[in-house]
N, C-alpha and C positions, 0 to 999 in steps of 0.2 A: 838516528838516535831514538826515535819513537819506538823502535822495536825493542829497546832495552827496558821500556816501562812495563812493569808487571800489571796486567789488567785487573788483578785481584788487590791492587793497592787500595787500602782503606783510608779514606780522608773524610773527616767530619766537616760539615759546613763551616763551623767556627774556626777551622784550621786553614781555610782558603782565604786568600787575599790577593788583590791585584798588585803588581809591582809598584804602580803609582801610589796606591794606598799604603803599602808597606814602607815606601820612602817617607811618607808623611807621618806614619805611626811607628817608626822603627824603635824608638825608646820604649814605647808601651809594649811592643811585641817582644823585645828582648827581656823586659821585666817579667812578662807573663811566662816566657820560657824558663827563666831563672827560678821563678816561684813554683814552677811545675803546673801552672794553670793550663799550659799548652805543651803537648809533647813535641809538636812540630808546627811549622807554618809553611804551607804550600803556596808558592807564588805562581800566579797565573798571568798570562799575557796573551791577548787576543783569544780569550776563552779556552786556553790550553794550559795545562800544568807545565811549568817550565823549570822550577827549582824548589828545593826544600831547605828550610833553615831550621837548625836544631841548636840546642844549648851546647856549650863547650863540653859539659859533663857527658851529655848524650853522645856527642861526637866521639869522645874518648872511649866510651863503652862500645860503640860500633867499630872503632878501630881495633880495639882489643879482641872483639869477637871475630873480626875478619882475619886477624893475624893467627888465631888459634887453629 
């Protein structure tokens, strides 16, 4: 699966959070995504990027773009 990760992926430090921290701060992270304060939240586990959380609006945009 790691071979699917684009090495040019751009992630700001403020967009990185551990899975554990995200579980504690989920409401705050969702609100920040909804307000547009964050474009994405990249979840890390054992010092590796594991998943990305985006707002529903952003997800719909990505779905539309992928379908085109």
